[in-house]
C-alpha positions as CSV (number, residue, x, y, z in Angstrom):
1,M,110.2,113.1,115.8
2,K,111.0,112.5,112.1
3,F,114.3,114.2,112.5
4,F,115.2,111.8,115.4
5,W,114.4,108.6,113.4
6,K,116.1,109.8,110.3
7,Y,119.2,111.4,111.6
8,V,119.8,110.5,115.3
9,F,118.5,106.9,115.6
10,P,120.9,105.4,113.0
11,G,123.9,107.0,114.8
12,L,122.8,105.5,118.1
13,Y,122.1,102.2,116.3
14,G,125.6,102.1,115.0
15,L,127.1,102.9,118.4
16,A,125.1,100.1,119.9
17,V,126.4,97.7,117.3
18,Y,130.0,98.8,117.8
19,A,129.7,98.6,121.6
20,T,128.3,95.1,121.4
21,I,131.1,93.9,119.1
22,R,133.7,95.4,121.4
23,I,132.2,93.9,124.5
24,V,132.0,90.4,123.0
25,N,135.4,90.6,121.4
26,D,137.2,92.0,124.5
27,T,135.5,89.5,126.7
28,T,136.8,86.6,124.7
29,T,140.3,88.0,124.1
30,G,140.9,89.9,127.3
31,E,141.6,93.0,125.4
32,K,140.6,96.4,126.7
33,F,139.6,98.8,123.9
34,W,140.2,101.9,126.0
35,E,143.9,101.0,126.2
36,R,144.2,101.0,122.4
37,K,145.1,104.1,120.4
38,W,142.2,106.4,120.1
39,Q,142.8,106.7,116.4
40,I,141.9,103.0,116.0
41,N,138.7,103.3,118.0
42,A,137.8,106.5,116.1
43,I,138.2,104.7,112.7
44,E,136.1,101.8,113.8
45,I,133.4,104.0,115.3
46,V,133.2,106.3,112.2
47,L,132.9,103.3,109.8
48,V,130.4,101.4,111.8
49,V,128.2,104.4,112.4
50,G,128.4,105.3,108.8
51,Y,127.4,101.8,107.8
52,A,124.5,102.0,110.3
53,Y,123.0,104.8,108.3
54,L,123.3,102.6,105.2
55,F,121.8,99.6,107.0
56,N,118.9,101.8,108.3
57,K,118.0,102.8,104.7
58,I,118.3,99.1,103.6
59,V,115.9,98.0,106.4
60,L,113.4,100.7,105.6
61,Y,113.6,100.0,101.9
62,F,112.7,96.3,102.4
63,V,109.9,97.2,104.9
64,N,108.3,99.6,102.4
65,R,108.8,97.1,99.6
66,F,107.2,94.2,101.4
67,N,104.4,96.4,102.7
68,Q,103.3,96.9,99.1
69,R,101.9,93.4,99.1
70,L,98.1,93.3,98.7
71,R,97.7,90.2,100.9
72,L,98.6,89.1,104.4
73,P,102.1,87.6,104.6
74,T,102.3,83.9,105.2
75,A,104.9,82.1,107.4
76,S,107.0,81.3,104.3
77,D,106.8,85.0,103.2
78,V,108.2,86.1,106.6
79,L,111.0,83.5,106.5
80,K,111.8,84.6,102.9
81,E,112.0,88.3,104.1
82,F,114.3,87.4,106.9
83,F,116.5,85.3,104.6
84,I,116.8,88.2,102.2
85,L,117.8,90.5,105.1
86,F,120.3,87.9,106.3
87,A,121.9,87.6,102.9
88,V,122.1,91.4,102.4
89,S,123.5,91.9,105.9
90,F,126.2,89.2,105.3
91,L,127.2,90.7,102.0
92,A,127.4,94.2,103.3
93,T,129.1,93.4,106.6
94,N,132.2,91.7,105.4
95,P,133.5,94.5,103.1
96,L,133.2,96.8,106.2
97,L,135.0,94.3,108.3
98,F,137.9,94.0,105.9
99,A,138.0,97.8,105.4
100,V,138.3,98.4,109.1
101,H,141.1,95.9,109.6
102,F,142.9,97.3,106.6
103,L,142.8,100.8,108.0
104,I,143.9,99.8,111.4
105,Q,146.5,97.5,109.9
106,S,145.3,94.4,111.7
107,P,144.7,91.0,110.0
108,V,141.1,89.6,110.1
109,K,140.9,86.6,112.5
110,W,138.3,84.0,112.6
111,N,136.7,85.3,115.8
112,D,136.6,88.8,114.3
113,F,134.8,87.4,111.3
114,A,132.3,85.4,113.4
115,I,131.6,88.1,116.0
116,A,131.1,90.9,113.5
117,N,128.7,88.9,111.3
118,V,126.7,87.5,114.2
119,V,126.3,90.8,116.0
120,V,125.5,92.9,112.9
121,I,123.1,90.3,111.4
122,L,121.3,89.9,114.8
123,Y,120.9,93.7,115.1
124,V,119.7,94.1,111.5
125,L,117.2,91.3,111.9
126,L,116.0,92.8,115.2
127,H,115.7,96.2,113.6
128,Y,113.8,94.8,110.7
129,A,111.4,92.8,112.9
130,I,110.6,95.9,115.0
131,A,110.2,98.1,112.0
132,R,108.1,95.6,110.1
133,G,105.9,94.9,113.2
134,N,105.5,98.7,113.7
135,S,104.3,99.1,110.1
136,F,101.8,96.2,110.6
137,I,100.4,97.9,113.7
138,R,100.2,101.3,112.0
139,A,98.5,99.7,109.0
140,Y,96.0,97.9,111.3
141,I,95.2,101.1,113.2
142,E,94.8,103.1,110.0
143,Q,92.5,100.3,108.6
144,R,90.4,100.4,111.8
145,L,90.2,104.1,111.7
146,Q,89.1,104.0,108.1
147,M,86.5,101.3,108.8
148,E,85.2,103.4,111.7
149,K,85.0,106.5,109.5
150,I,83.1,104.5,106.9
151,K,80.8,103.1,109.6
152,T,80.3,106.6,111.0
153,D,79.6,108.0,107.5
154,N,77.1,105.3,106.9
155,L,75.3,105.9,110.2
156,Q,75.2,109.6,109.5
157,T,73.7,109.0,106.1
158,E,71.1,106.7,107.7
159,L,70.3,109.2,110.4
160,K,69.8,112.0,107.8
161,F,67.5,109.7,105.8
162,L,65.5,108.8,108.9
163,K,65.2,112.5,109.9
164,A,64.3,113.5,106.4
165,Q,61.3,111.1,106.5
166,Y,59.8,113.3,109.2
167,H,59.6,116.4,107.1
168,P,57.1,115.4,104.4
169,H,54.6,114.1,107.0
170,F,55.1,117.2,109.1
171,L,54.7,119.6,106.2
172,F,51.5,117.8,105.0
173,N,49.8,118.0,108.4
174,A,50.8,121.6,109.0
175,L,49.7,122.9,105.6
176,N,46.5,120.9,105.8
177,T,45.7,122.6,109.1
178,I,46.4,126.1,107.8
179,Y,44.4,125.4,104.7
180,F,41.2,124.7,106.7
181,Q,41.8,127.7,109.0
182,M,42.0,130.0,106.0
183,D,38.3,129.4,105.5
184,E,37.3,129.7,109.1
185,N,39.5,132.2,110.9
186,I,42.2,134.3,109.2
187,A,43.7,135.4,112.5
188,D,44.1,131.8,113.6
189,A,45.6,130.9,110.3
190,K,48.2,133.7,110.7
191,K,49.1,132.4,114.2
192,S,49.4,128.9,112.7
193,I,51.7,130.2,110.0
194,E,53.9,131.8,112.7
195,K,54.1,128.5,114.6
196,F,54.7,126.7,111.4
197,S,57.6,129.0,110.5
198,E,59.2,128.4,113.9
199,L,58.9,124.7,113.5
200,L,60.3,124.7,110.1
201,R,63.2,126.9,111.1
202,Y,64.0,124.5,113.9
203,Q,63.9,121.5,111.6
204,L,66.0,123.2,108.9
205,Y,68.7,124.9,110.9
206,D,69.1,123.1,114.3
207,Q,69.7,119.5,113.2
208,Q,73.5,119.1,113.1
209,Q,74.4,118.3,116.7
210,T,72.7,118.0,120.0
211,V,70.5,120.8,121.3
212,P,69.4,121.9,124.8
213,V,66.4,120.0,125.9
214,S,64.6,123.3,126.5
215,H,64.8,124.0,122.7
216,E,63.4,120.6,122.0
217,L,60.5,121.1,124.4
218,H,59.8,124.6,123.1
219,Y,59.6,123.1,119.6
220,L,57.1,120.5,120.9
221,E,55.0,123.2,122.5
222,N,54.7,124.9,119.2
223,F,53.9,121.6,117.5
224,I,51.3,120.8,120.1
225,E,49.6,124.2,119.6
226,L,49.5,123.6,115.8
227,Q,48.0,120.2,116.4
228,K,45.4,121.5,118.8
229,A,44.1,123.8,116.0
230,R,43.2,120.8,113.9
231,S,41.9,118.6,116.7
232,S,38.4,118.0,118.0
233,D,37.0,120.3,120.6
234,K,36.5,117.1,122.7
235,L,40.2,116.7,123.1
236,Q,41.4,116.7,126.7
237,L,45.1,117.6,126.6
238,R,47.5,117.7,129.5
239,V,51.1,118.8,129.0
240,H,53.7,118.9,131.8
241,F,57.4,119.6,131.3
242,D,59.6,119.6,134.3
243,S,61.0,123.1,134.9
244,S,64.4,121.7,135.9
245,L,64.9,120.5,132.3
246,N,67.0,123.2,130.6
247,S,70.5,122.9,129.3
248,E,70.7,119.1,129.1
249,Q,71.8,118.0,125.6
250,V,69.6,115.8,123.5
251,Y,69.4,114.9,119.8
252,P,66.6,116.9,118.1
253,L,63.3,115.5,117.0
254,L,63.5,112.4,119.1
255,F,60.2,113.1,121.0
256,L,58.2,114.3,118.0
257,P,57.1,110.9,116.7
258,L,55.5,110.1,120.1
259,V,53.5,113.3,120.2
260,E,52.6,113.0,116.5
261,N,51.5,109.4,117.1
262,A,49.3,110.4,120.0
263,F,47.4,113.1,118.0
264,K,47.0,110.8,115.1
265,Y,45.5,107.9,116.9
266,A,43.7,109.6,119.9
267,G,40.1,108.3,120.2
268,G,37.6,107.1,122.7
269,D,37.7,109.7,125.5
270,Y,40.1,111.9,123.4
271,Q,42.6,112.2,126.2
272,I,46.3,112.9,125.6
273,T,49.0,113.3,128.3
274,I,52.5,114.5,127.5
275,E,55.1,114.6,130.2
276,A,58.9,115.2,130.4
277,S,60.8,114.8,133.6
278,K,64.3,114.3,135.0
279,E,65.5,111.9,137.6
280,A,69.2,112.0,138.5
281,N,70.9,111.6,135.1
282,L,67.9,110.1,133.4
283,L,65.5,112.1,131.1
284,R,62.1,110.5,130.7
285,F,59.6,111.5,128.0
286,A,56.2,109.8,128.1
287,V,53.0,110.1,126.1
288,A,49.6,108.5,126.7
289,N,46.5,108.7,124.6
290,S,43.1,107.1,124.8
291,V,42.1,104.8,122.0
292,P,38.7,103.3,121.0
293,A,37.9,100.0,122.7
294,E,38.5,98.2,119.5
295,A,41.6,99.7,117.8
296,P,42.9,97.2,115.2
297,W,46.1,99.3,114.6
298,I,47.2,98.5,118.1
299,K,47.3,94.8,117.5
300,D,49.8,95.1,114.7
301,Q,52.8,97.3,115.6
302,S,53.8,97.5,112.0
303,R,50.7,99.6,111.2
304,N,52.1,102.5,113.3
305,G,53.9,103.7,110.2
306,I,57.4,104.8,109.7
307,G,57.4,107.2,112.7
308,L,57.9,104.8,115.6
309,E,60.0,102.4,113.6
310,N,62.4,105.2,112.6
311,L,62.5,106.4,116.2
312,K,63.6,103.0,117.4
313,R,66.4,102.9,114.8
314,R,67.5,106.5,115.7
315,L,67.7,105.7,119.4
316,E,69.8,102.6,118.6
317,L,72.2,104.7,116.6
318,L,72.3,107.8,118.8
319,Y,72.0,106.2,122.3
320,P,73.4,102.6,122.0
321,G,72.9,100.9,125.4
322,K,71.8,104.2,127.0
323,H,68.1,104.3,126.3
324,T,64.8,102.4,126.8
325,F,61.8,102.7,124.5
326,T,58.5,101.1,125.5
327,T,55.0,101.0,124.1
328,T,52.1,99.3,125.8
329,K,48.3,99.3,125.8
330,K,46.2,99.1,128.9
331,D,42.6,99.9,129.6
332,N,42.0,101.6,126.2
333,T,45.1,103.8,126.7
334,F,48.2,103.6,124.6
335,F,51.5,104.4,126.5
336,A,54.8,105.3,124.9
337,A,57.9,106.3,126.8
338,I,61.5,107.1,126.1
339,Q,64.2,107.1,128.8
340,L,67.6,108.6,128.0
341,Q,70.8,108.4,130.0
342,L,72.2,111.9,130.0
343,S,76.0,112.3,129.6
């Protein structure tokens, strides 16, 4: 494409200028250029096309020069640019005009002077306007792409920060569980370490892109097993994951805060229900946990800690307009649910 614009376009541009001049001139004089000697037409075509390459470089020079401005051009700037191109075109056209007429041994008439200048200047200004407008459009698109890249980089940085905040909390709870198991049951502690290593491996190595929902649910099963080890024997836990959930892609660690929150605040009857299901192209993950009759932390959402707040922000970034996240309390039970629109 660069070859065309650099080597082919100026030639076509020159032929268009020459054809226009001949059509206008022959229409007014009644002359037919094909009845003239071919040598005369050849001389005119060669000189006009040669000058077209020069005019093309002149136009591109001024486009690049004016593009170096660090501010948006005003109306006066645009008029000044066109006036400069007008003057340059006028000064460059007339030597060509006299050279052509000298070579074909024909005197320059007033209509020759007027037609040549008007046609050439109009073509040059049109060429400049198109080239300048194209440069504006490309600059605008490049700026938009750059802004989108900066925005994406900022969002990625924020997402990494939000995910990183899960790790210290997760590590503290897991290590605390293993610590107490070491005194009570070495075999259970070994199992917990195995679960912990799987969880840690998932968090460290599977966090770049989306993952199959089956991987995420398997991760949650290991997390739940680890949490059960440090929970009260009174805990009544019900977990149901829809078997049809398999290869659907989700972003990792989205459901963890709900499960973590349920184990952290479960009280009263010590009941926790965790469900994952699929309806059409919607994935629903819901968690319910019983709470004491008087649970002051429910009254103030801000006391839920960074977990749920970070989750809200991650959902806004990863699933804009394609998710719902709700939390409610009813009859001493706290409900939290995420619904995602699968692509």
